[in-house]
C-alpha positions as CSV (number, residue, x, y, z in Angstrom):
1,M,-86.1,-9.2,40.9
2,L,-88.7,-11.3,39.1
3,G,-88.7,-14.4,41.4
4,I,-86.7,-17.1,43.0
5,I,-85.7,-20.3,41.1
6,S,-86.0,-23.3,43.3
7,T,-84.6,-26.0,40.9
8,V,-81.7,-25.7,38.5
9,Y,-80.8,-28.3,35.8
10,K,-77.3,-28.4,34.5
11,F,-76.1,-30.4,31.5
12,Q,-72.6,-31.4,30.6
13,G,-73.2,-31.3,26.9
14,M,-75.2,-29.2,24.4
15,S,-78.7,-30.3,23.5
16,D,-79.5,-31.1,19.9
17,F,-80.5,-28.0,18.0
18,Q,-81.7,-27.0,14.6
19,Y,-80.6,-23.8,12.8
20,L,-83.7,-22.3,11.2
21,A,-84.1,-19.5,8.6
22,V,-86.5,-17.0,10.3
23,H,-87.5,-13.4,9.5
24,T,-88.3,-10.9,12.1
25,E,-91.3,-8.7,11.3
26,A,-91.8,-5.1,12.4
27,G,-93.7,-6.1,15.6
28,G,-90.8,-8.4,16.7
29,R,-92.6,-11.6,15.6
30,C,-90.4,-14.3,14.1
31,V,-91.7,-16.0,11.0
32,S,-90.3,-19.2,9.6
33,M,-89.1,-19.0,6.0
34,Y,-88.8,-22.7,5.6
35,D,-91.7,-23.0,3.2
36,K,-90.4,-20.1,1.1
37,V,-86.9,-21.4,0.9
38,L,-87.7,-25.0,0.1
39,M,-88.6,-25.5,-3.5
40,L,-91.3,-28.1,-4.0
41,K,-92.2,-27.4,-7.6
42,P,-90.6,-25.8,-10.6
43,E,-90.7,-22.0,-10.3
44,K,-90.8,-19.3,-12.9
45,E,-87.9,-17.0,-13.5
46,S,-89.4,-14.2,-11.4
47,F,-89.0,-16.4,-8.3
48,F,-85.2,-16.2,-8.6
49,H,-85.2,-12.4,-9.0
50,Q,-87.2,-11.5,-6.0
51,E,-85.6,-9.6,-3.1
52,L,-85.1,-11.8,-0.1
53,P,-82.9,-11.5,3.0
54,L,-79.7,-13.7,3.0
55,Y,-80.0,-16.6,5.4
56,I,-76.4,-17.4,5.7
57,P,-75.5,-20.1,8.3
58,P,-72.6,-19.6,10.6
59,P,-69.3,-20.2,8.9
60,I,-68.3,-22.8,11.4
61,F,-69.9,-24.7,14.3
62,S,-68.0,-25.6,17.4
63,R,-66.4,-29.0,17.6
64,L,-66.7,-29.0,21.4
65,D,-69.8,-30.4,23.0
66,T,-69.1,-28.8,26.4
67,P,-68.9,-25.1,27.3
68,V,-65.4,-23.6,27.7
69,D,-64.5,-20.3,29.3
70,Y,-62.6,-18.2,26.8
71,F,-60.6,-15.4,28.4
72,Y,-60.7,-12.5,25.9
73,R,-57.7,-10.2,25.8
74,P,-57.2,-7.0,23.9
75,E,-55.5,-7.2,20.5
76,T,-51.9,-6.1,20.7
77,Q,-52.0,-4.2,17.5
78,H,-55.0,-2.1,18.7
79,R,-53.1,-0.6,21.6
80,E,-52.4,3.1,21.5
81,G,-48.9,3.9,20.2
82,Y,-48.3,0.4,18.8
83,N,-46.1,0.3,15.7
84,N,-45.6,-2.8,13.5
85,P,-42.1,-4.2,13.7
86,P,-40.0,-4.3,10.6
87,V,-40.3,-7.5,8.6
88,S,-37.2,-9.6,9.2
89,G,-36.2,-13.2,9.7
90,E,-36.0,-12.7,13.4
91,N,-39.6,-11.8,14.1
92,L,-41.4,-13.3,11.0
93,I,-43.2,-16.6,11.6
94,G,-43.1,-18.6,8.3
95,L,-46.1,-20.3,6.8
96,S,-44.2,-23.5,6.4
97,R,-41.6,-25.5,8.2
98,A,-37.9,-24.8,7.9
99,R,-35.9,-26.5,5.2
100,R,-34.3,-29.7,6.2
101,P,-30.5,-29.5,6.1
102,H,-30.0,-32.5,3.8
103,N,-28.4,-30.4,1.0
104,A,-29.6,-32.4,-1.9
105,I,-29.0,-31.1,-5.5
106,F,-32.1,-31.2,-7.7
107,V,-31.6,-31.2,-11.5
108,N,-34.2,-30.7,-14.2
109,F,-34.1,-32.4,-17.6
110,E,-33.7,-29.1,-19.4
111,E,-30.6,-28.0,-17.5
112,D,-27.4,-28.0,-19.6
113,E,-24.9,-29.4,-17.0
114,V,-25.0,-31.8,-14.1
115,P,-23.2,-31.4,-10.8
116,V,-19.8,-33.1,-10.6
117,R,-19.4,-33.0,-6.8
118,P,-21.7,-32.6,-3.7
119,L,-22.3,-29.4,-1.9
120,E,-19.8,-28.7,0.8
121,A,-22.6,-28.6,3.4
122,A,-23.6,-32.2,2.3
123,V,-20.1,-33.4,2.9
124,Q,-19.8,-31.7,6.3
125,T,-23.2,-33.1,7.4
126,W,-22.3,-36.6,6.5
127,R,-18.9,-36.4,8.1
128,R,-20.5,-35.1,11.3
129,I,-23.0,-37.9,11.7
130,S,-20.9,-40.8,10.4
131,T,-19.2,-41.4,13.7
132,N,-19.0,-45.2,13.9
133,P,-17.5,-48.0,11.7
134,V,-20.9,-49.1,10.6
135,D,-21.5,-45.8,8.9
136,R,-18.2,-45.9,7.1
137,K,-19.0,-49.4,5.9
138,V,-22.4,-48.3,4.6
139,E,-20.7,-45.4,2.8
140,E,-18.3,-47.8,1.1
141,E,-21.1,-50.2,0.1
142,L,-23.1,-47.3,-1.5
143,R,-20.0,-46.1,-3.3
144,K,-19.6,-49.6,-4.8
145,L,-23.2,-49.7,-5.8
146,F,-22.8,-46.4,-7.8
147,E,-19.6,-47.8,-9.4
148,I,-21.5,-50.8,-10.6
149,R,-24.6,-48.9,-11.7
150,P,-24.6,-45.1,-12.0
151,I,-28.3,-44.6,-11.3
152,W,-30.4,-46.0,-8.5
153,S,-33.8,-45.5,-6.9
154,R,-34.0,-45.1,-3.2
155,N,-36.0,-48.3,-2.7
156,A,-33.4,-50.2,-4.8
157,V,-30.6,-48.9,-2.5
158,K,-32.6,-49.9,0.6
159,A,-33.0,-53.4,-0.8
160,N,-29.2,-53.8,-1.4
161,I,-27.7,-52.3,1.8
162,S,-28.9,-52.1,5.3
163,V,-28.9,-48.5,6.5
164,H,-31.1,-46.4,8.8
165,P,-33.6,-44.3,6.7
166,D,-32.5,-41.1,8.5
167,K,-28.9,-41.7,7.7
168,L,-29.7,-42.6,4.1
169,K,-31.3,-39.2,3.6
170,V,-28.0,-37.6,4.4
171,L,-25.8,-40.1,2.6
172,L,-27.5,-40.0,-0.8
173,P,-26.9,-36.3,-1.4
174,F,-23.3,-37.0,-0.5
175,M,-23.0,-39.6,-3.3
176,A,-25.5,-38.5,-6.0
177,Y,-27.8,-35.8,-7.3
178,Y,-31.6,-36.1,-7.8
179,M,-33.4,-35.8,-11.2
180,I,-36.9,-34.4,-10.8
181,T,-38.1,-34.4,-14.5
182,G,-37.5,-36.5,-17.6
183,P,-37.1,-40.3,-18.0
184,W,-34.8,-40.5,-15.0
185,R,-37.1,-38.6,-12.6
186,S,-37.2,-39.7,-9.0
187,L,-33.8,-41.4,-9.3
188,W,-30.4,-40.7,-7.8
189,I,-27.6,-40.3,-10.3
190,R,-23.9,-40.5,-9.6
191,Y,-22.1,-37.1,-9.6
192,G,-20.6,-36.3,-13.0
193,Y,-22.7,-38.8,-14.9
194,D,-25.1,-37.3,-17.5
195,P,-27.6,-39.9,-18.7
196,R,-28.8,-37.6,-21.4
197,K,-25.4,-37.9,-23.2
198,N,-25.0,-41.6,-22.8
199,P,-27.4,-44.0,-24.7
200,D,-26.3,-46.8,-22.4
201,A,-28.4,-45.0,-19.7
202,K,-31.5,-46.2,-21.4
203,I,-31.8,-49.3,-19.2
204,Y,-31.8,-47.0,-16.1
205,Q,-34.9,-45.0,-17.1
206,V,-37.9,-45.1,-14.8
207,L,-41.3,-46.5,-15.5
208,D,-44.2,-45.3,-13.5
209,F,-46.4,-48.3,-13.3
210,R,-49.9,-48.5,-11.7
211,I,-52.0,-51.6,-11.4
212,R,-55.1,-51.2,-13.4
213,C,-58.4,-52.0,-11.9
214,G,-62.0,-52.0,-13.0
215,M,-64.6,-54.5,-14.2
216,K,-63.1,-54.6,-17.7
217,Y,-59.9,-55.9,-16.1
218,G,-61.7,-58.6,-14.1
219,Y,-61.7,-57.1,-10.6
220,A,-63.0,-54.0,-8.8
221,P,-60.8,-51.7,-6.8
222,S,-62.1,-53.2,-3.5
223,D,-61.3,-56.7,-4.7
224,M,-57.7,-56.0,-5.9
225,P,-55.4,-58.5,-4.3
226,V,-52.7,-55.8,-3.8
227,K,-53.8,-53.7,-0.8
228,A,-53.5,-50.0,-0.8
229,K,-50.7,-48.5,1.3
230,R,-52.9,-45.9,2.8
231,S,-56.6,-45.3,3.0
232,T,-59.0,-42.5,3.7
233,Y,-60.4,-44.6,6.5
234,N,-57.1,-45.5,8.1
235,Y,-54.7,-42.8,8.7
236,S,-53.0,-41.0,11.6
237,L,-53.5,-37.4,12.5
238,P,-50.4,-35.2,13.1
239,I,-51.6,-34.7,16.7
240,T,-51.9,-38.4,17.6
241,V,-49.1,-40.5,19.2
242,K,-48.8,-44.2,18.7
243,K,-47.6,-46.1,21.7
244,M,-45.7,-49.3,21.1
245,P,-47.4,-52.2,23.0
246,S,-45.4,-53.5,25.9
247,Q,-43.7,-56.9,25.4
248,L,-43.7,-59.4,28.1
249,V,-40.4,-61.1,28.9
250,T,-40.2,-63.7,31.6
251,M,-37.2,-64.7,33.6
252,H,-37.1,-68.1,31.9
253,D,-36.8,-66.3,28.5
254,L,-33.9,-64.2,29.8
255,K,-32.1,-67.2,31.1
256,Q,-32.6,-69.0,27.8
257,G,-31.5,-66.0,25.8
258,L,-34.8,-65.8,24.0
259,G,-36.6,-62.7,22.8
260,P,-40.0,-61.4,23.8
261,S,-41.7,-63.7,21.4
262,G,-40.2,-66.7,23.2
263,T,-38.3,-68.1,20.3
264,G,-34.7,-67.5,19.3
265,G,-33.5,-66.5,15.9
266,T,-36.8,-65.1,14.6
267,R,-35.8,-61.4,14.7
268,K,-33.8,-59.9,11.9
269,S,-30.1,-59.7,12.3
270,T,-28.6,-56.3,12.9
271,S,-26.8,-56.3,9.5
272,N,-30.2,-56.7,7.7
273,K,-32.4,-54.8,10.1
274,Y,-33.4,-52.0,7.6
275,K,-33.1,-54.0,4.4
276,L,-36.1,-54.2,2.1
277,K,-37.1,-57.2,-0.1
278,D,-36.0,-56.9,-3.7
279,S,-39.7,-56.9,-4.8
280,V,-39.9,-53.2,-4.0
281,Y,-37.9,-52.5,-7.1
282,V,-37.7,-55.7,-9.2
283,F,-40.6,-56.9,-11.4
284,R,-40.9,-60.6,-12.1
285,E,-43.4,-62.5,-14.0
286,G,-45.8,-64.5,-11.8
287,A,-45.3,-62.2,-8.8
288,L,-47.6,-59.4,-7.8
289,P,-46.0,-55.9,-7.0
290,P,-46.1,-55.0,-3.3
291,Y,-47.9,-51.7,-4.0
292,R,-50.4,-50.5,-6.5
293,Q,-48.1,-47.8,-7.8
294,M,-44.4,-48.8,-8.5
295,F,-41.4,-46.9,-9.9
296,Y,-39.4,-49.5,-11.8
297,Q,-36.1,-48.9,-13.6
298,L,-36.1,-50.6,-17.0
299,C,-33.1,-52.8,-16.1
300,D,-35.1,-54.2,-13.1
301,L,-37.9,-55.6,-15.3
302,N,-36.8,-59.2,-15.2
303,V,-39.0,-60.5,-18.0
304,E,-37.5,-61.4,-21.4
305,E,-40.6,-60.1,-23.3
306,L,-40.2,-56.7,-21.6
307,Q,-36.5,-56.5,-22.3
308,R,-37.2,-57.1,-26.0
309,I,-39.5,-54.1,-26.0
310,I,-36.8,-51.9,-24.3
311,H,-34.0,-53.0,-26.6
312,R,-35.8,-52.7,-29.9
313,N,-33.7,-49.7,-31.0
314,D,-30.3,-50.7,-29.6
315,G,-27.5,-49.0,-31.6
316,A,-30.0,-46.7,-33.3
317,E,-30.6,-44.2,-30.4
318,N,-30.6,-40.8,-32.1
319,C,-31.8,-38.4,-29.5
320,C,-32.9,-38.3,-25.9
321,T,-36.4,-36.9,-25.3
322,E,-38.0,-35.9,-22.1
323,R,-40.9,-38.3,-22.4
324,D,-39.2,-41.4,-23.8
325,G,-35.5,-40.9,-23.2
326,W,-33.4,-43.1,-25.4
327,C,-36.3,-45.5,-26.1
328,L,-38.7,-45.5,-29.0
329,P,-41.9,-43.5,-28.7
330,K,-44.7,-45.3,-26.8
331,T,-42.2,-47.7,-25.2
332,S,-43.6,-47.0,-21.7
333,D,-47.2,-47.5,-22.9
334,N,-46.2,-50.9,-24.5
335,L,-44.5,-51.9,-21.3
336,R,-47.5,-51.0,-19.1
337,D,-49.9,-52.9,-21.4
338,T,-47.7,-56.0,-21.3
339,M,-47.1,-55.9,-17.5
340,S,-50.9,-55.3,-16.9
341,L,-51.7,-58.5,-18.8
342,M,-49.1,-60.4,-16.9
343,I,-50.5,-59.2,-13.6
344,R,-54.0,-60.1,-14.6
345,Q,-52.9,-63.6,-15.5
346,T,-51.1,-63.9,-12.2
347,I,-54.2,-62.8,-10.2
348,R,-56.3,-65.3,-12.2
349,S,-54.0,-68.1,-11.4
350,K,-53.7,-67.3,-7.7
351,R,-57.3,-66.4,-7.0
352,P,-59.5,-68.0,-9.7
353,A,-62.6,-67.4,-7.5
354,L,-62.4,-63.7,-8.5
355,F,-63.2,-64.5,-12.1
356,S,-66.5,-66.4,-12.6
357,S,-67.6,-67.8,-15.9
358,P,-69.8,-65.6,-18.1
359,T,-73.6,-65.9,-17.4
360,K,-76.5,-65.3,-19.7
361,A,-78.1,-63.0,-17.1
362,D,-75.2,-60.6,-17.4
363,G,-75.3,-60.5,-21.1
364,G,-72.1,-62.5,-21.6
365,K,-69.9,-60.2,-19.4
366,E,-67.6,-61.5,-16.7
367,Q,-69.0,-61.4,-13.2
368,L,-66.9,-60.8,-10.2
369,T,-67.4,-62.7,-7.0
370,Y,-65.9,-61.5,-3.8
371,E,-64.6,-63.8,-1.1
372,S,-64.7,-61.9,2.2
373,G,-62.3,-62.7,5.0
374,E,-59.9,-64.7,2.9
375,D,-56.2,-64.0,3.3
376,E,-53.7,-65.2,0.8
377,D,-50.9,-67.4,2.0
378,E,-48.7,-66.0,-0.7
379,E,-49.1,-62.5,0.5
380,E,-45.7,-61.0,1.4
381,E,-44.8,-60.1,4.9
382,E,-44.9,-56.3,5.4
383,E,-41.5,-54.6,5.6
384,D,-40.3,-53.0,8.8
385,F,-39.6,-49.7,6.9
386,K,-42.0,-49.2,4.1
387,P,-41.9,-46.2,1.8
388,S,-43.2,-43.1,3.5
389,D,-47.0,-42.8,3.9
390,G,-47.0,-39.1,3.5
391,S,-48.0,-39.2,-0.1
392,E,-49.4,-41.6,-2.7
393,N,-46.7,-40.5,-5.1
394,E,-43.3,-41.8,-4.0
395,M,-41.5,-39.1,-6.0
396,E,-43.4,-36.3,-4.2
397,T,-42.7,-38.0,-0.8
398,E,-39.0,-38.2,-1.5
399,I,-38.7,-34.6,-2.6
400,L,-40.6,-33.4,0.5
401,D,-37.8,-35.1,2.6
402,Y,-35.3,-32.6,1.2
403,V,-37.1,-29.3,0.8
């Protein structure tokens, strides 16, 4: 025993510390290597070839600021007489989640044939969950949509019929197959219909359009009127749970038949509860897209100038290519250039303060002024069910729903 400690100080958290590179000499004395490690002037080649110990920092530091008791247990595989079990599906823990049983059929552009009927599992799954008249009505409505138009995007379907997103994931594979490459990628195509053999399918091709930003377009990314769907600074971790705020309902509201907001008729009707606005799939001149990246079908570009570009080779479609489909080469590039010009003009008309006049101090270039805290009255109300926030690419998000 060396002595008795009369006073003990305890701290709930770790004190600040610095990890230093030190070298222990033969006598046990620690010498700081800071001055030797830090380069203050250009060194000769011999400096980089000298023998020095490796000062490797720990691979990871604790994320906890308070001490935690860790109860170590012996490794199971190190026990005497232990044998590894045979690899099988019963005792193998997979590295990824199990496949979702939506039974969608994916088709590449290079494949020779297209499916003519759904998988039996897709039929059985839909029959099992469609237990009420509303589901059968939705099935009939979607069937009529594919009779009118053989190719649809998921957002276009959600803008034309009101269906719960979870049931739509099961209903779409029952009605159509999914193209993952080529000019009809990310679209649902009616069973038995092959757009590669029908030039009329040109109008159903997809256009991946992204709003251009930069000083040469007149506005920086931070000043773009169309807000990003997701941000690095605003996202939810998989381990977090969002709680819905409680809504106050008074007895007076209940007697008057009003909702929690205190006004009647403001909530969406049940028939349109899950319906999206048509702006999620239709492009119109003078209106801004709801998102910075959009997947439009050519028939949904409701601008005469754009339709003239699409129909330049009507009646002269010779072959269907993976990049341009039945359209002339560079058609997609021409459409994007024209649409970008229209969007820039729309932004200039709605928010002229973004574009200031050229000044001599800037060498004749356009200057951008930013108005903070200003909300547009024309900004569209957010949808109840927006496309998934799991990925910036809507096609990738949709595929992940089925694999």
